[in-house]
N, C-alpha and C positions, 0 to 999 in steps of 0.2 A: 698255659707259661708265661714267666715274665720274657720281657723281648730279649734278654740278654741269656735266656736261659736254651739248650738246643731241643729244636722239634726232635721229632720221634722220627724222620727220614735221616736225620744227620746221624741219632744213635744209633740206627738200622744199620747205616754207613761202618761206623766204625765197628759195630760188633763183626759185621760180614769182613771188614778189614784184619779183624784180630783171629777170625776163625780161617782167613785163608792162611796168614799166617804161619796160623798152629799147623797145616796140612802141609805148607812150603819146609816147616821146620822137620817136621814128623818125618818127611823123606831122608833127612838127612840126621836123623840121630844115629848115636855114636859113631858121628866124623870128628875126626882134629881139625879142626881150622888150620889152613896154611896162609889166610889173606890176613889175618891181623895187623889193625893198621899201628905204624910208629907209634912209642911212648907221647912224642912232642903233636903228631896229627890228632889222638885221642885230645890231648888237653886241651889246643887249640880250639877243636870242635867244641869241646863240652864248656867251655868259657865264651864262646860265641855264644852259645846255645843258655847260659845263665844270665846274660848282660842283656839276651832280648826278652826272656821271661821275667827280669826285673822291671822291663818296663811295657809288660802285659799288664792294665788295670785293672781285670776283671777273667778270671779263668773257674769254668766249671771243672771241678775236679773227677775225676775220673778212674774207675779202681776195673782193676781186670782180673776176673779168678780165671785161671789157667786150669790144663790136667791136673788134677787132685795128685801130691807127693805126699809123704807119712816125714816128722820131722824127723832129726837126728835123737836113736835113743840110745849112741854108743857113747860109753865112755871116752874119753881122751886118750887115754894111756893107750887105747885100743885102735888108735888109730896111725894112719903114714900121714908122714906132709906129702903135698903134690904142690907142683906152679902151675901157673896161669896157663903155661904154653901144652901143658898134658891133661885141659879142660874137653870134652867131648862135649856135640852140639845136644840138647835135650837129653842130658845126666847127671841123675844123682851118685853122685861118687861115693858111694857107701867105701866105707873102711879107709876114707883119705881125709884130711882135714888142709885148713889153707894159712896160713901166714900173712898178714895183710895191712897195708895201712895208707889211711885216703891223701891226697896228692890234691886235693883244691877246698877250697870252702864246697858247702854242700849246697843242691838246688831241692828245691820243691817242684813236683810234676806232680805225674799221677802216683809215685813215688815219692821216697826222698834218694838221691841220687847225688853218686860223687865216682870220682876216677880211683880206683887203687892197682896198688902197685904189688907185685911180691919181691922175695927177697933178689930173687936174680933181676929186680929194676924191670920187668915188665910190667906195662896198663894194661888195665881193660875197665871197660864201664860197671859200675854196680848200682843196683836198686833195693831198696828196701823199702815194702809195703807195710801197711796196718800200723803205722806210728800216732800219736798225739797231733792236731793238727796245728799251726804256724802258731796260732794267739795262745797255746797251751804249754807248747815245748816248742821255740824252736830249733828247725832242722841244723842250725851252728851247735847245737848242744847236745845233736847224736850222734851224726857224722861228719865233727870238726875236723877242720885240716891238720895233719898228722900224725891223727889218732890211731892207736893201733889194737886188730884183734884176731880173734882165730875162728877163721868160721869152718859148721864141721859137716861131712858131707856135702858141698857143696853143687849147687844147680848151674847148671848154663844154657842159656839159651839166646834163639834166635830172636830179635823184636821186628814188630811191622817194616821198618826202617831198614831189615836187614841188618840191623849192629848187632852186634854181640856183646854179651851183659850177664853176668854172675846177679842173679834174680833171688833173692830172700823172701819168700813167704812166711817162712816161720823165725821170727826174731828170737824165739831160745835155740835156734840152731848158733847164733854168736854168742861168743866168750870176751867180752869187753877186758883187754889190760889195760891195767893204772903202771903209769909210770917206772914203778920199781917193780914190775913182774919181772922174774929172772927170763922167765922164757923170750923178750925183747931181744933179737940179737945187738951188739955194743954198735956198730953203725949208726943205728936208728935210735940210741938212746939222746935224750935232750943232755944241755950241760947241765940244767938244774937239778938231774935227779941227783949226778955225782953231788951235791952239798947236803952237809945232814941236817935237817931240820928236826925240832922238838916238837913234842905233841902241840903244847901252847900255839906255834905258827900255825898247824893244822887245822886247830879248832878257831882261831879266826879269821882265816881263809874260810872257811865254813858257815861261821857266823855274818860275816859280808854278805855270803851269797844267798843266802837268805833273808836278809834284811832288802835284798832286791828282786827277791821272790824266783832265783835260780835253784832248787829243788835240789834237782836230779846233780850237778854240778857241787852242791852243798855237800851232799851223801857221798861222793867222790873225795873232795875233803876231809870228813870227818872219818873216813876208812882209813885215809892214808895216816892221820891221827892215831887210830888206833894199830895202825902196825909200825909208831915209830916209841916201841919203847915207853907207853905213856906209864906213871903212876896208878895206882889204884881208885885215887881221886882224878883226877886225868882221866882215867876209862870209865868212871861214871859219868862222867862230864859229856864227854864225845857220844856216849851212848844215847844218851838223854838227848842232845842235842838231833844227832841223826833220829831220834824217833821222832823231834816234832818233825825234820823235813822229808821224814818216808810220812809222816801222817798227811802233811800237805798235798802227797801226792798218790794219797789214798795208800799206800803200803802198807796195811795195816797190821798183815801178818808179822811183816819186817821190824814193825813198832812195837808189837810185843815179844819178838826176838828181843829188842835192844833194852827194853825195859825190866825181862826177866835176868838179866845180868846179875839181877840182886833176886833172889831164890823168894824170900819172903817180905810177903805183900809189908809189914809190919816195918822194914829196915829201909824200904825204900824213900826216896825223895816225894818231894813235893809236887816235881814236874813229871817225875818216870810215875807216878798215883795216876796225875790227872793226863798224861800224855795215853796210857796203857787204857784207863775206862774210856778216851773219845776213840782208840782203836777196835773195843768190844764192841764199844756204841755202832760202829760205824760197819761191824762183820752182823750187826741189829743180835748180837749177845749176849742181851738186857739184865737178864740176871749176874751173871759174872760180871758185868760192867759195874750193877749196882753193887754188888760187894765191893770191889775197886775202891769205889767212890763213896760207899760209907764209911773206909779206913780211910782213905783223903777226909770227912769229913771229923772225923775223930780223933787222926793223929794234927789235922791243921783246921781247927775249929774256926780260923779269921778267913779261911780260902771263899772266897761269895762264887767266884768262879767254880768252886767242887760244890758248892751247895746247890748252883744254879741246872749245873750237870747231872747231880745226882736225882733232883725233881723233874729235871725232861727224861733221866732214864724212867722213874719210877711211871712215869705217863704211856709211856710206852710199854710198860710191861702190864700196865694199865689195861689199855686197848689190846694186849695180845692176847691175852685171858678171856676179858669180857665182849671185842668188839662194841665197844661202845665209845663212839668220837664224835669231838664237838666236829659237826657236821659245816658249818659256818664256817670257821677258822679255817677250814682245811679246801673250802672255794675258795674264800680270799687270798689265800697262800696260792692259789694258781694260779694267781696273777704277777710269781714273783720270778723271772726270768735265771735259769731255767725252772723250770713249776717243779719241780723235786722238793715234796712237800715232809715235813719234818715230823712222820708218823709210822705205824709200822704194820706190820699183816697181822690181821687175825684168821686164823680157821676154824670156821664153825662143825656142826657135825658132818663131814664129810671124812674120806680117805680114799687113799689110791688102792684100785684094786685089778683085777685081770678084766680084759673087756671083751667079752668073743669078738672074732674078727677082726678087733680095734686094737689089739697090742693092751697098754695100761689106760683106765679112765679113771673119772672119781664119778664116787656114790656117795648118797646119803648114809649115815649110820644109825639114823634115828626119823619119825614121821617130823615135816615139815610142813607150816604154813606157806601161801602163798605171798613172796613181800618176804622172807627173811630173808637174813643175812646168811648165805653159806659161805663166802671169802669176802676178805677185802686184803687186797696181795700190793706190796709196793713192787715196784718194777725192780729185778737184777739187771736190768740195763734199760735204759731211756735217753734217746738221740732228741733232744726236741729240736724242730725244724721253725725258726724264728720267721711270723708272719714279715710283708714285706715292709722296710722302715726299721724295722727293730737289730738294734748292734747284736753283734756274733761273737764277740769277742767275750766270749766265757767257758767254761766248759760244758759238757752236754748240751751246747747250741750249735746247730748247724746249720749251713748255709747248703741248701740241696745239692747233693751232688748225683754223678750216674755210678753206676754198678753194671759190670757187662759178666756175666758168667757167659766165656765160650763154650764151655760142654756142653750145658743145656740150652744153649741158644734163649736165654733172655735178658733180658735188662730192666733197672727198673730204675724210677728218677723218684729221688728223696735221701733218708738216710740209711735205707738198708746198708750202706759200705760202713758207713760211721759205726753202727751198730755192732756188725763184726770186729770194726776195729776196739770198739767199747770193751766189749767180750774178751777179747784175745788180752787183750791188757791188764784186765782186771783181774784172770786168770795168774796172769804172770804175777801181779801184785798180792794179789792173796789165793794162793792156792788149795785155802783150807773150802774154799767155795766149787774147786772142782767136781765135786765126786754128783752134789745134786744138779749140776747145770748139765755134767755128760748122763747123765741120766732121763734127760730127753729125746724123744724119738728122732733119728739119723736117718732114716732111710736105709739103705744099703750100703752105706760108706763103713767100711772098718778100720776102725784108727788104731794105734799101737799102745801100748800098754804105756800111762799115765805117771807111773812112779820119775820121782827124780833122780838124776843124772848126773852124779858130781856136784853133788849140793844144789841143785838149778834145776828148776821149775820145767818140762816139757809140756809146750801147746798147741796140739795139731790146727793152725787156723782154720787149714777145709772143714776138720770136724766142725767146728765152730760155727764156719758160714753154714755147713749142712742143718747144723741145728737151727739157727738163726732162719734159714729159709721156709724148714715146717713148723717152727713154734712164733716168731714174730711179729708181731701184727701192727699195722697202721690204725692210730688211736687219734679222737680230736682230744685235745686240749681239755675241752669240759665235753660233757654230755648232754648238759644243762644249754648253751649255748648254741649246739646245732639241731634243735627240736625247731625244727621250721613253721611252728602254728604262731601265726602273728600275734595272735590276742595274749598269749603266754611271754613273748617278750615285748609284749606293750604294756602288761599288767607289771611283770617283778619289777621291784626298783633293785633287786641286783646289778651292779656291774656287766653288763657283757665282755664277755672275752674275744679278741678275734684270731679264727679257724686259719690256719695255713695251710688248704688239700690242692691236690693235684688236677683238680678240676672239676667236673660234675659230678663223678664217681665218690657217692661217700666211703669206700669202702678203700681212696688211694692217697689217704691221711698221709704226710710227707713225717711227720711225728713220728718215730717206731720205738715201740718196748719187748722187751721180753719181760714174761709172768713167768717165772718156775711151776707152781701150784695149778696156775689156771692153765697151763699148758696141757694138762693132762684130758679136761673138755673136749670131750670129742662132738665135730658137728653134728647139725640135726635142722633143716628146716622147720622140725615139728617140736621146739626146743623147751625143754623143761627146767630153762633156767636162763636169765638173761644177766649181758654183763653192761657196764657202763664206767667212763671214765672219768676221772677228777686227780688232773696233772698226771701224776706219776702213778697214781693207785687205782687202780682196776678192781668195782665191787661186781660182785656178783649174789645174784640174788636168786630166790627159788621163784621158777613163774607161775607157779600150781603148786595144790598140795600135793607134797610128794610122801609116799611111805619111805621107810627105810629098805634103803637097799634099791633104790631107785638110781640110775644112771644120770650124769650130769649132760648134760648138751645145752650147747647156742649154735646160732647160725656163722657162720665163719664169713659168708660175703652178705650185703645187701641188707637192706633194713625192711622187717617183716614190715606189712603192711601199706608202706611206703613206696616204694619204687619196687614194686612187684618184678622178679623176673621170670624168664621164660627157664624151666626146670633145666630144657638141653643147656642151654651158654651155660648156668649154673657149674650144671656137673663136667662142662669143660674146664672150667675153672678149676675145680676143684681136684680134676683128675690134673692138670699143668701143675698145679700151687702146691697140693699133697700128695697126689698119685692114688684117689677113691675118687669112689661116685656114690653121690649119697643114696642111703636106702629108708630115707625116712616116707609115711604113707601117701603124703606130697608127692613124693618124685617116683614112686612104684605104681602108682595111676597113671602119671604122667608119661611113665613109658608104655603101660598096658591101652592108654586112648589112639584112637583111631587119628592118624596127621589129619583127616578132613575134618576132623571134631576139632581139635587146635587151631586149626587154620579160621573155624567159625569164631573159634571164642575170639582170637586175635582183633578179628574183624568187629567184632561186636564192640569191642571195649573199643576201640580207636574210634566207631559210629558214635558211642555211647559220650567220647570226649567234645565231639562235634556237637551235639547239640546243646540250643542255645538252654543257658542256664534256669530258663524259666517256665519249658515245656514238659509240665510233669508227665505228663500222659507220653507223651514220646518217650522219656528217662525210664519209665515202670515199663512199657513195652520190651526196650531194649532188655529189660533187666529181668526180665519173666525168660526170655530166650538166651538171655546166658545161663540163667541156671538150668536149663535143660542141657547144655553142654556137661553137666558134671554128673555123673551115676551112682556117686553112693556120698549116704551124709554128711554133713560138715563135720557132726559130732565124733564120727573114725576118724576123715578127710577130710581138716582144713581150708578154707578157700582165700587165701592171700590176697588174689587180686579183687576180689571182690570188695575188700574194703571200702577204699573209698569210694566206688560207687553209689553203693550204698548208702555210705555217713553222707554223699552230698545231697541228699533229697530229703535229710533233717532239717535244712535252714529254710525249703518250701515249704513245708508242713508248721513251721515257727511261726513264721511270719504271714503277711498277705491272704489271699482268699482260702487257700487252703488251710492256713490256720487252725490244729487241732492241740492239744496237750496231748493226748489218747493219741492222736499218728502220730506223733511226735516220740511217744514212747513207744509206740510197736515200732515204727524204723531203726530207732535205735536199736532195742531188744533183735529184730532182723540183722544190724548188722553184726553185733555179739553172735549171733548164731551162726554164720558166714566166717565166723572166726574160729569153729570149734566150741563157743563158751554153752554150758547148759545153765542157765538162770531160770528160775523159779522163784515166782511170790512177788515179778517186779510191774505188772501188767498193772495200770492205773485201776480197773474195777473188781481187782484179785481181792476175794473176799475170806478165802479157806481159813485162815489166821486170824485171830482177832487179839490184837492189834497185827494188821499185814508185815510181813517179812521178809527182807531178799532173802534167799538162796543160793549162792554159784556155785553148783555142785559141780562143776565142772570149768577150770579158765581155760582157754585158749592160749592163740598167741598172743605174744604180749607186744603188740601193735600200740606205734607211738599215738596212736588215736584214739586210745582205749582210755585215756584221762577225760580227752574234751566229753567223750561219748557219756561217759560215769558222768560228769556236771552236770550236763544235758540231764539227764534223769533228774539230778538232784532237782536242779531248779525246776525242772515239770512237779514231783512232789509237790514241794514247798507250794507250789502255785496252788497246790491240790487242796495244801493243808495238812498233808501227811508229814510231818515236820520228823514220825520216826525214820519211814523209809528214807527220807531226806537226809540224814545223818548216816544212817548208811552206804548211800551212792556215793555219797563226799569219802567215807571211811574208802572203800573200793579205790575211791579215783585218786587219792592217797598212797595207795598201795600200787596202784596203775605207772603212775608220779615217778615211784622209788624204782622200778623197774627198771625205767628209761634212763634217769640221771643218777640211780644209784641213792641220794636221799631226801627228805622228806622237810627239811627244813624252808627251802625254796617254792614249796608248794603252792598255788597262789588259789586259792579254794572258790573265789567270785567270779572266775570267768571257766568256760567262755558267757557274752551275758547272756541275761536270762531268760527266759523266751516267755 
């Protein structure tokens, strides 16, 4: 971690303090406090803290997940009004609502903070969570001073400092009121409300705000204009302008609602068609987008922007239907910040089915070959952790933050909190996306019906957090640039990208993403597919030849054949993270293995690492002893821990006094065999077939070293003059490379150096 970031002891202390505060508050549940500070005291203390906060140059954002509670699903007309003095500690006040007003300029800390007052003049701290970061939407735009709102079924709590606060975890519990709302009491109305303004005035106000990038406030102005009795022509302009503002904040459903004010496509203006097409594109409804943009092209043939968007949309349709991508262009796009690539998802011959004892899973619908593209999926949500030194003032670029899950006693450093916020806001902005998201696994947490209430969406942010916890992944910016083979990095002429991880463990990348369809792929240490990343694209390829009806699995943790992990510790992480233990052949054998044999194997692996690189005899002796710790053949139970030791002998046979092409080939094949491969016809002296050909009867673990291993064979065959098998080995190397990084345009077949 960087020097300014908290260490794990600090985070543990904060988490412990939060848990103790929760226990203390639980003892007071249902109590109505009699020691509420005075209005002046609350405002003065808040002002002092706010000033101190403004003087802080750096602050790691911390988000705290408390005990889950459901959002309000009650219609406002069924609720009764209550005051601050009626609030009870740690209670969701079901059946009630509050009318509140902000007293101060807001302050952004772990949440956006302010002081609210009710109609009786009683004041209390207020905290709203899961809002856009300051560089995307300033706190002043959300909880601005004197803004009035209704809070349905409020939740009242005691913080770690003993301070009482109204806490809002579900932003959809709030009904924001405009100045002209009749529910606002007379003594809270501004003088400007008394003045009648024409639609043209509100349109100009909105336009001015759009020009300076204040889109949320612009939407409010256009909405005021629509309530000011506009003419039909004025209404169309206001709706088109509001559609533009909503487009800028990615509220795509609202855009479609505005442009469909005119029902027939042919009757819509150029702006309405263009903005509607972009909204459909944003929702990845490309066929519908193409239909709208074709009307735009026909009706307004001079629209260069329309032609460009139609061409872009047709390219997405092609990707969606064929799985044909310009991989080089996509790789170069990963240099963008954020690296949200302009592409779309392709779903190959796979479908979601019931998986015995695993809930749902993804299965092949036809026979596929190793390396075949099964899924290339654009992230539903993607929060990029900028590497040190890069600017972070862009949406979907996040400085690392801390997420504290108090009930589960877990903490996360990265962008997990950001992705919870991003998904929650996405579902509010585009409710049409909810059904696919909520179909993902969420453990035992049961949410409430998600149907709109009073015309507004309801989003359960605790459900979002649960789904994110089980389904999101830390990921590298590109899989190619985390391959640690120095020969590949030396030979590649492509620019490398800086990765931002949370330390030495490769499973802890701070960038996080959520891919809906890929989330249905279950775990196995002996996987049937391999995933890779390219910006916000996840690429899934078949790791072996698979018949129809095969369940897709990949490893949730670790890099196979690279950093072998004790299955016991791996299963502990799986149990803590996802609530299950792995039942693959590797893990089953581990459970059956006597502890003495496990310890012996661990000791031998450590001993092997200490042997001098040139001491071939000693290395072979230890390898023989290691093999004796396995009781079942690798064709049944692969041995990921054996790959690196076995392959480390290849350079010794390639050069020096032990140099021998035949030994190089035999050693590479032994390495492949340890990973579960069954390869026939690969020995140098193999003469059964004329001409000789390699047959991979079974692909093994998709290890990182497989590409180098195949190219070592290629070089040996070429030196032997067997160009046929050299080309075959090169092709298998290309397939192995695609499994690692998703694409083959960056495949450098000259490496490793020829033997």
